[in-house]
PDB file of N, CA, C and O in Angstrom:
ATOM      1  N   UNK A   1       4.258  21.947  -8.996  1.00  0.00           N
ATOM      2  CA  UNK A   1       5.117  20.979  -8.221  1.00  0.00           C
ATOM      3  C   UNK A   1       5.721  20.001  -8.636  1.00  0.00           C
ATOM      4  O   UNK A   1       5.172  19.146  -9.331  1.00  0.00           O
ATOM      5  N   UNK A   2       6.998  19.957  -8.272  1.00  0.00           N
ATOM      6  CA  UNK A   2       7.572  19.031  -8.282  1.00  0.00           C
ATOM      7  C   UNK A   2       7.366  17.261  -7.771  1.00  0.00           C
ATOM      8  O   UNK A   2       6.887  17.157  -6.642  1.00  0.00           O
ATOM      9  N   UNK A   3       7.651  16.046  -8.421  1.00  0.00           N
ATOM     10  CA  UNK A   3       7.333  14.719  -7.836  1.00  0.00           C
ATOM     11  C   UNK A   3       8.402  14.942  -6.977  1.00  0.00           C
ATOM     12  O   UNK A   3       9.523  15.441  -7.074  1.00  0.00           O
ATOM     13  N   UNK A   4       7.693  14.402  -6.063  1.00  0.00           N
ATOM     14  CA  UNK A   4       9.332  13.770  -4.459  1.00  0.00           C
ATOM     15  C   UNK A   4       9.916  11.974  -5.300  1.00  0.00           C
ATOM     16  O   UNK A   4       9.193  11.137  -5.841  1.00  0.00           O
ATOM     17  N   UNK A   5      11.017  11.953  -5.145  1.00  0.00           N
ATOM     18  CA  UNK A   5      11.157  10.567  -6.125  1.00  0.00           C
ATOM     19  C   UNK A   5      11.626   9.860  -4.550  1.00  0.00           C
ATOM     20  O   UNK A   5      12.705  10.134  -4.026  1.00  0.00           O
ATOM     21  N   UNK A   6      10.845   9.136  -4.071  1.00  0.00           N
ATOM     22  CA  UNK A   6      10.764   8.351  -2.835  1.00  0.00           C
ATOM     23  C   UNK A   6      11.648   7.044  -2.883  1.00  0.00           C
ATOM     24  O   UNK A   6      12.038   6.399  -1.910  1.00  0.00           O
ATOM     25  N   UNK A   7      11.919   6.749  -4.422  1.00  0.00           N
ATOM     26  CA  UNK A   7      12.151   5.272  -4.447  1.00  0.00           C
ATOM     27  C   UNK A   7      13.430   4.688  -3.533  1.00  0.00           C
ATOM     28  O   UNK A   7      13.444   3.606  -2.945  1.00  0.00           O
ATOM     29  N   UNK A   8      14.597   5.777  -3.571  1.00  0.00           N
ATOM     30  CA  UNK A   8      15.640   5.679  -2.902  1.00  0.00           C
ATOM     31  C   UNK A   8      15.514   5.504  -1.168  1.00  0.00           C
ATOM     32  O   UNK A   8      16.477   4.911  -0.682  1.00  0.00           O
ATOM     33  N   UNK A   9      14.606   5.881  -0.331  1.00  0.00           N
ATOM     34  CA  UNK A   9      14.484   5.861   0.223  1.00  0.00           C
ATOM     35  C   UNK A   9      13.679   4.692   1.139  1.00  0.00           C
ATOM     36  O   UNK A   9      12.582   4.803   0.592  1.00  0.00           O
ATOM     37  N   UNK A  10      13.496   3.734   2.075  1.00  0.00           N
ATOM     38  CA  UNK A  10      13.094   2.717   2.167  1.00  0.00           C
ATOM     39  C   UNK A  10      11.747   3.118   3.319  1.00  0.00           C
ATOM     40  O   UNK A  10      11.586   3.999   4.163  1.00  0.00           O
ATOM     41  N   UNK A  11      11.085   2.172   2.916  1.00  0.00           N
ATOM     42  CA  UNK A  11       9.660   2.290   3.851  1.00  0.00           C
ATOM     43  C   UNK A  11       9.598   2.848   4.980  1.00  0.00           C
ATOM     44  O   UNK A  11       8.968   3.825   5.385  1.00  0.00           O
ATOM     45  N   UNK A  12      10.708   1.747   5.723  1.00  0.00           N
ATOM     46  CA  UNK A  12      10.894   1.735   7.059  1.00  0.00           C
ATOM     47  C   UNK A  12      11.516   2.920   7.682  1.00  0.00           C
ATOM     48  O   UNK A  12      11.596   3.097   8.898  1.00  0.00           O
ATOM     49  N   UNK A  13      12.071   3.938   6.521  1.00  0.00           N
ATOM     50  CA  UNK A  13      12.653   5.127   7.371  1.00  0.00           C
ATOM     51  C   UNK A  13      12.043   6.321   7.183  1.00  0.00           C
ATOM     52  O   UNK A  13      12.451   7.435   7.514  1.00  0.00           O
ATOM     53  N   UNK A  14      10.632   5.897   6.403  1.00  0.00           N
ATOM     54  CA  UNK A  14       9.979   7.414   6.231  1.00  0.00           C
ATOM     55  C   UNK A  14       8.859   7.801   7.145  1.00  0.00           C
ATOM     56  O   UNK A  14       8.070   6.970   7.594  1.00  0.00           O
ATOM     57  N   UNK A  15       8.808   9.076   7.408  1.00  0.00           N
ATOM     58  CA  UNK A  15       7.973   9.182   8.720  1.00  0.00           C
ATOM     59  C   UNK A  15       5.932   9.055   7.827  1.00  0.00           C
ATOM     60  O   UNK A  15       4.868   8.608   8.254  1.00  0.00           O
ATOM     61  N   UNK A  16       6.305   9.644   6.665  1.00  0.00           N
ATOM     62  CA  UNK A  16       4.631   9.119   6.164  1.00  0.00           C
ATOM     63  C   UNK A  16       4.424   8.571   5.390  1.00  0.00           C
ATOM     64  O   UNK A  16       4.757   9.191   4.379  1.00  0.00           O
ATOM     65  N   UNK A  17       3.862   7.293   5.079  1.00  0.00           N
ATOM     66  CA  UNK A  17       3.620   6.498   3.859  1.00  0.00           C
ATOM     67  C   UNK A  17       2.105   6.388   3.293  1.00  0.00           C
ATOM     68  O   UNK A  17       0.964   6.421   3.755  1.00  0.00           O
ATOM     69  N   UNK A  18       2.647   6.259   2.206  1.00  0.00           N
ATOM     70  CA  UNK A  18       0.646   6.092   1.545  1.00  0.00           C
ATOM     71  C   UNK A  18       0.345   4.682   1.423  1.00  0.00           C
ATOM     72  O   UNK A  18       1.202   3.819   1.233  1.00  0.00           O
ATOM     73  N   UNK A  19      -1.182   4.423   1.562  1.00  0.00           N
ATOM     74  CA  UNK A  19      -1.870   3.173   1.950  1.00  0.00           C
ATOM     75  C   UNK A  19      -1.021   2.434   1.228  1.00  0.00           C
ATOM     76  O   UNK A  19      -0.206   1.840   1.934  1.00  0.00           O
ATOM     77  N   UNK A  20      -0.865   2.173  -0.430  1.00  0.00           N
ATOM     78  CA  UNK A  20      -0.744   1.116  -0.929  1.00  0.00           C
ATOM     79  C   UNK A  20       0.979   0.692   0.000  1.00  0.00           C
ATOM     80  O   UNK A  20       1.202  -0.425   0.467  1.00  0.00           O
ATOM     81  N   UNK A  21       1.933   1.817   0.070  1.00  0.00           N
ATOM     82  CA  UNK A  21       2.980   1.343   0.850  1.00  0.00           C
ATOM     83  C   UNK A  21       3.028   0.661   1.800  1.00  0.00           C
ATOM     84  O   UNK A  21       3.859  -0.247   1.824  1.00  0.00           O
ATOM     85  N   UNK A  22       2.111   0.882   2.949  1.00  0.00           N
ATOM     86  CA  UNK A  22       1.859   0.836   4.000  1.00  0.00           C
ATOM     87  C   UNK A  22       1.271  -0.811   3.804  1.00  0.00           C
ATOM     88  O   UNK A  22       1.888  -1.643   4.469  1.00  0.00           O
ATOM     89  N   UNK A  23       0.274  -1.260   3.054  1.00  0.00           N
ATOM     90  CA  UNK A  23      -0.109  -2.198   2.826  1.00  0.00           C
ATOM     91  C   UNK A  23       0.962  -3.217   2.310  1.00  0.00           C
ATOM     92  O   UNK A  23       0.856  -4.401   2.629  1.00  0.00           O
ATOM     93  N   UNK A  24       1.999  -2.779   1.514  1.00  0.00           N
ATOM     94  CA  UNK A  24       3.275  -3.195   1.147  1.00  0.00           C
ATOM     95  C   UNK A  24       4.170  -3.992   2.628  1.00  0.00           C
ATOM     96  O   UNK A  24       4.672  -5.039   3.037  1.00  0.00           O
ATOM     97  N   UNK A  25       3.939  -2.861   2.895  1.00  0.00           N
ATOM     98  CA  UNK A  25       5.083  -3.069   4.561  1.00  0.00           C
ATOM     99  C   UNK A  25       4.415  -3.798   5.594  1.00  0.00           C
ATOM    100  O   UNK A  25       4.981  -4.294   6.568  1.00  0.00           O
ATOM    101  N   UNK A  26       2.809  -3.860   5.272  1.00  0.00           N
ATOM    102  CA  UNK A  26       2.623  -5.360   6.117  1.00  0.00           C
ATOM    103  C   UNK A  26       2.613  -6.550   5.635  1.00  0.00           C
ATOM    104  O   UNK A  26       2.281  -7.457   6.398  1.00  0.00           O
ATOM    105  N   UNK A  27       2.869  -6.775   4.642  1.00  0.00           N
ATOM    106  CA  UNK A  27       2.134  -8.038   3.482  1.00  0.00           C
ATOM    107  C   UNK A  27       0.814  -7.806   3.697  1.00  0.00           C
ATOM    108  O   UNK A  27       0.484  -8.905   4.143  1.00  0.00           O
ATOM    109  N   UNK A  28      -0.144  -7.167   3.693  1.00  0.00           N
ATOM    110  CA  UNK A  28      -1.518  -7.291   3.473  1.00  0.00           C
ATOM    111  C   UNK A  28      -1.887  -6.758   2.547  1.00  0.00           C
ATOM    112  O   UNK A  28      -1.129  -6.538   1.602  1.00  0.00           O
ATOM    113  N   UNK A  29      -3.440  -6.317   2.553  1.00  0.00           N
ATOM    114  CA  UNK A  29      -3.834  -5.880   1.270  1.00  0.00           C
ATOM    115  C   UNK A  29      -4.446  -4.329   1.879  1.00  0.00           C
ATOM    116  O   UNK A  29      -4.557  -3.952   3.046  1.00  0.00           O
ATOM    117  N   UNK A  30      -4.826  -3.536   0.433  1.00  0.00           N
ATOM    118  CA  UNK A  30      -5.317  -2.307   1.209  1.00  0.00           C
ATOM    119  C   UNK A  30      -6.283  -2.199   2.437  1.00  0.00           C
ATOM    120  O   UNK A  30      -5.966  -1.601   3.465  1.00  0.00           O
ATOM    121  N   UNK A  31      -7.706  -2.938   2.216  1.00  0.00           N
ATOM    122  CA  UNK A  31      -8.571  -2.889   3.372  1.00  0.00           C
ATOM    123  C   UNK A  31      -7.755  -2.995   4.442  1.00  0.00           C
ATOM    124  O   UNK A  31      -7.860  -2.250   5.416  1.00  0.00           O
ATOM    125  N   UNK A  32      -6.903  -3.906   4.342  1.00  0.00           N
ATOM    126  CA  UNK A  32      -6.581  -4.677   5.993  1.00  0.00           C
ATOM    127  C   UNK A  32      -5.902  -3.247   6.159  1.00  0.00           C
ATOM    128  O   UNK A  32      -6.472  -2.614   7.048  1.00  0.00           O
ATOM    129  N   UNK A  33      -5.039  -2.673   5.672  1.00  0.00           N
ATOM    130  CA  UNK A  33      -4.084  -1.846   5.678  1.00  0.00           C
ATOM    131  C   UNK A  33      -4.548  -0.339   6.763  1.00  0.00           C
ATOM    132  O   UNK A  33      -4.237   0.303   7.766  1.00  0.00           O
ATOM    133  N   UNK A  34      -5.643  -0.463   5.468  1.00  0.00           N
ATOM    134  CA  UNK A  34      -6.267   0.831   6.204  1.00  0.00           C
ATOM    135  C   UNK A  34      -6.985   0.752   7.570  1.00  0.00           C
ATOM    136  O   UNK A  34      -7.205   1.737   8.275  1.00  0.00           O
ATOM    137  N   UNK A  35      -7.380  -0.706   7.918  1.00  0.00           N
ATOM    138  CA  UNK A  35      -8.503  -0.721   9.151  1.00  0.00           C
ATOM    139  C   UNK A  35      -6.866  -0.963  10.335  1.00  0.00           C
ATOM    140  O   UNK A  35      -7.022  -0.701  11.527  1.00  0.00           O
ATOM    141  N   UNK A  36      -5.396  -1.466   9.828  1.00  0.00           N
ATOM    142  CA  UNK A  36      -4.480  -1.503  11.244  1.00  0.00           C
ATOM    143  C   UNK A  36      -4.578   0.105  11.550  1.00  0.00           C
ATOM    144  O   UNK A  36      -4.959   0.612  12.604  1.00  0.00           O
ATOM    145  N   UNK A  37      -4.162   0.745  10.427  1.00  0.00           N
ATOM    146  CA  UNK A  37      -3.497   2.364  10.531  1.00  0.00           C
ATOM    147  C   UNK A  37      -4.516   3.440  11.346  1.00  0.00           C
ATOM    148  O   UNK A  37      -4.148   4.421  11.993  1.00  0.00           O
ATOM    149  N   UNK A  38      -6.287   2.848  11.069  1.00  0.00           N
ATOM    150  CA  UNK A  38      -7.345   3.206  11.418  1.00  0.00           C
ATOM    151  C   UNK A  38      -7.154   3.226  13.665  1.00  0.00           C
ATOM    152  O   UNK A  38      -7.266   3.990  14.624  1.00  0.00           O
ATOM    153  N   UNK A  39      -6.762   1.558  13.263  1.00  0.00           N
ATOM    154  CA  UNK A  39      -6.961   1.399  14.814  1.00  0.00           C
ATOM    155  C   UNK A  39      -5.875   1.459  15.658  1.00  0.00           C
ATOM    156  O   UNK A  39      -5.843   0.981  16.792  1.00  0.00           O
ATOM    157  N   UNK A  40      -4.465   2.389  14.776  1.00  0.00           N
ATOM    158  CA  UNK A  40      -3.646   2.800  15.566  1.00  0.00           C
ATOM    159  C   UNK A  40      -3.838   4.182  15.680  1.00  0.00           C
ATOM    160  O   UNK A  40      -3.275   4.813  16.574  1.00  0.00           O
ATOM    161  N   UNK A  41      -4.684   4.793  14.746  1.00  0.00           N
ATOM    162  CA  UNK A  41      -4.645   6.210  15.113  1.00  0.00           C
ATOM    163  C   UNK A  41      -3.901   6.802  14.402  1.00  0.00           C
ATOM    164  O   UNK A  41      -3.963   8.018  14.584  1.00  0.00           O
ATOM    165  N   UNK A  42      -2.955   6.378  13.383  1.00  0.00           N
ATOM    166  CA  UNK A  42      -1.973   6.967  12.630  1.00  0.00           C
ATOM    167  C   UNK A  42      -2.455   7.054  11.068  1.00  0.00           C
ATOM    168  O   UNK A  42      -1.712   6.695  10.155  1.00  0.00           O
ATOM    169  N   UNK A  43      -3.940   7.632  10.826  1.00  0.00           N
ATOM    170  CA  UNK A  43      -4.024   8.350   9.542  1.00  0.00           C
ATOM    171  C   UNK A  43      -4.105   9.522   9.547  1.00  0.00           C
ATOM    172  O   UNK A  43      -4.705  10.326  10.260  1.00  0.00           O
ATOM    173  N   UNK A  44      -3.302   9.617   8.491  1.00  0.00           N
ATOM    174  CA  UNK A  44      -2.784  11.547   8.615  1.00  0.00           C
ATOM    175  C   UNK A  44      -3.720  11.714   7.000  1.00  0.00           C
ATOM    176  O   UNK A  44      -3.808  11.004   5.998  1.00  0.00           O
ATOM    177  N   UNK A  45      -4.214  12.827   7.349  1.00  0.00           N
ATOM    178  CA  UNK A  45      -4.744  14.018   5.523  1.00  0.00           C
ATOM    179  C   UNK A  45      -3.677  14.882   5.270  1.00  0.00           C
ATOM    180  O   UNK A  45      -3.040  15.502   6.121  1.00  0.00           O
ATOM    181  N   UNK A  46      -3.510  14.894   4.048  1.00  0.00           N
ATOM    182  CA  UNK A  46      -2.834  16.329   3.858  1.00  0.00           C
ATOM    183  C   UNK A  46      -3.361  16.257   2.414  1.00  0.00           C
ATOM    184  O   UNK A  46      -3.372  15.402   1.528  1.00  0.00           O
ATOM    185  N   UNK A  47      -3.855  17.705   2.581  1.00  0.00           N
ATOM    186  CA  UNK A  47      -5.038  17.868   1.020  1.00  0.00           C
ATOM    187  C   UNK A  47      -6.100  16.194   0.932  1.00  0.00           C
ATOM    188  O   UNK A  47      -6.507  15.455   1.828  1.00  0.00           O
ATOM    189  N   UNK A  48      -6.213  16.147  -0.334  1.00  0.00           N
ATOM    190  CA  UNK A  48      -7.152  14.885  -0.395  1.00  0.00           C
ATOM    191  C   UNK A  48      -6.511  13.269  -0.601  1.00  0.00           C
ATOM    192  O   UNK A  48      -7.071  12.261  -1.032  1.00  0.00           O
ATOM    193  N   UNK A  49      -4.719  13.533   0.031  1.00  0.00           N
ATOM    194  CA  UNK A  49      -4.553  12.251   0.609  1.00  0.00           C
ATOM    195  C   UNK A  49      -4.042  11.707   1.744  1.00  0.00           C
ATOM    196  O   UNK A  49      -3.344  12.250   2.601  1.00  0.00           O
ATOM    197  N   UNK A  50      -4.468  10.521   1.679  1.00  0.00           N
ATOM    198  CA  UNK A  50      -4.139   9.701   2.887  1.00  0.00           C
ATOM    199  C   UNK A  50      -3.029   9.289   2.978  1.00  0.00           C
ATOM    200  O   UNK A  50      -2.551   8.610   2.069  1.00  0.00           O
ATOM    201  N   UNK A  51      -2.195   9.649   4.312  1.00  0.00           N
ATOM    202  CA  UNK A  51      -0.894   9.117   4.932  1.00  0.00           C
ATOM    203  C   UNK A  51      -0.792   8.444   6.021  1.00  0.00           C
ATOM    204  O   UNK A  51      -1.648   8.839   6.813  1.00  0.00           O
ATOM    205  N   UNK A  52       0.174   7.180   6.668  1.00  0.00           N
ATOM    206  CA  UNK A  52      -0.298   6.763   7.605  1.00  0.00           C
ATOM    207  C   UNK A  52       1.211   7.316   8.140  1.00  0.00           C
ATOM    208  O   UNK A  52       2.271   7.526   7.550  1.00  0.00           O
ATOM    209  N   UNK A  53       0.892   7.414   9.183  1.00  0.00           N
ATOM    210  CA  UNK A  53       2.074   7.775  10.195  1.00  0.00           C
ATOM    211  C   UNK A  53       3.085   6.870  10.692  1.00  0.00           C
ATOM    212  O   UNK A  53       2.615   6.448  11.749  1.00  0.00           O
ATOM    213  N   UNK A  54       4.139   6.378  10.520  1.00  0.00           N
ATOM    214  CA  UNK A  54       5.152   5.315  10.202  1.00  0.00           C
ATOM    215  C   UNK A  54       4.999   4.710  11.726  1.00  0.00           C
ATOM    216  O   UNK A  54       4.563   3.588  11.985  1.00  0.00           O
ATOM    217  N   UNK A  55       5.457   5.700  12.690  1.00  0.00           N
ATOM    218  CA  UNK A  55       5.869   5.663  13.519  1.00  0.00           C
ATOM    219  C   UNK A  55       4.630   5.326  15.106  1.00  0.00           C
ATOM    220  O   UNK A  55       4.925   4.775  16.167  1.00  0.00           O
ATOM    221  N   UNK A  56       3.545   5.792  14.756  1.00  0.00           N
ATOM    222  CA  UNK A  56       2.754   5.413  15.612  1.00  0.00           C
ATOM    223  C   UNK A  56       2.112   4.397  15.109  1.00  0.00           C
ATOM    224  O   UNK A  56       1.286   3.918  15.887  1.00  0.00           O
ATOM    225  N   UNK A  57       2.236   3.613  13.522  1.00  0.00           N
ATOM    226  CA  UNK A  57       1.756   2.150  13.131  1.00  0.00           C
ATOM    227  C   UNK A  57       2.866   1.423  14.241  1.00  0.00           C
ATOM    228  O   UNK A  57       2.431   0.862  15.247  1.00  0.00           O
ATOM    229  N   UNK A  58       4.174   1.487  13.984  1.00  0.00           N
ATOM    230  CA  UNK A  58       4.965   0.424  13.783  1.00  0.00           C
ATOM    231  C   UNK A  58       5.089   0.648  15.305  1.00  0.00           C
ATOM    232  O   UNK A  58       5.930  -0.176  15.666  1.00  0.00           O
ATOM    233  N   UNK A  59       4.750   1.217  16.172  1.00  0.00           N
ATOM    234  CA  UNK A  59       4.579   1.131  17.694  1.00  0.00           C
ATOM    235  C   UNK A  59       3.315   0.176  18.290  1.00  0.00           C
ATOM    236  O   UNK A  59       3.398  -0.506  19.312  1.00  0.00           O
ATOM    237  N   UNK A  60       2.038   0.292  17.350  1.00  0.00           N
ATOM    238  CA  UNK A  60       0.612  -0.293  17.509  1.00  0.00           C
ATOM    239  C   UNK A  60       1.178  -1.987  17.334  1.00  0.00           C
ATOM    240  O   UNK A  60       1.086  -2.872  18.185  1.00  0.00           O
ATOM    241  N   UNK A  61       1.885  -2.105  15.696  1.00  0.00           N
ATOM    242  CA  UNK A  61       1.959  -3.173  15.407  1.00  0.00           C
ATOM    243  C   UNK A  61       2.512  -3.976  16.956  1.00  0.00           C
ATOM    244  O   UNK A  61       1.900  -4.744  17.698  1.00  0.00           O
ATOM    245  N   UNK A  62       3.742  -3.488  17.030  1.00  0.00           N
ATOM    246  CA  UNK A  62       4.893  -3.665  18.056  1.00  0.00           C
ATOM    247  C   UNK A  62       4.029  -4.734  19.422  1.00  0.00           C
ATOM    248  O   UNK A  62       4.155  -5.910  19.766  1.00  0.00           O
ATOM    249  N   UNK A  63       3.182  -3.612  19.876  1.00  0.00           N
ATOM    250  CA  UNK A  63       2.213  -3.701  20.953  1.00  0.00           C
ATOM    251  C   UNK A  63       0.666  -5.016  20.644  1.00  0.00           C
ATOM    252  O   UNK A  63       0.134  -5.866  21.358  1.00  0.00           O
ATOM    253  N   UNK A  64       0.501  -4.656  19.577  1.00  0.00           N
ATOM    254  CA  UNK A  64      -0.517  -5.975  19.304  1.00  0.00           C
ATOM    255  C   UNK A  64       0.356  -7.370  18.853  1.00  0.00           C
ATOM    256  O   UNK A  64      -0.223  -8.430  18.610  1.00  0.00           O
ATOM    257  N   UNK A  65       1.839  -7.208  18.779  1.00  0.00           N
ATOM    258  CA  UNK A  65       1.957  -8.738  18.194  1.00  0.00           C
ATOM    259  C   UNK A  65       2.781  -9.028  20.010  1.00  0.00           C
ATOM    260  O   UNK A  65       3.391 -10.090  20.137  1.00  0.00           O
ATOM    261  N   UNK A  66       2.752  -8.499  20.691  1.00  0.00           N
ATOM    262  CA  UNK A  66       3.194  -8.944  21.922  1.00  0.00           C
ATOM    263  C   UNK A  66       2.215 -10.188  22.837  1.00  0.00           C
ATOM    264  O   UNK A  66       2.599 -10.592  23.934  1.00  0.00           O
TER     265      UNK A  66
END
């Protein structure tokens, strides 16, 4: 399988992001990013990999910021 080059797609435009990318988006550590994603119900598993659904996570962050 070929590796996908995501370096030219901004994190905010991706549907799914990895936990380290989500942590960078939130300006937090990995543990906090995983907690936020779990509380939002935005965790998606594909194979053995864990991703965050950015649409759900963004809405959750917007709701708790108000």
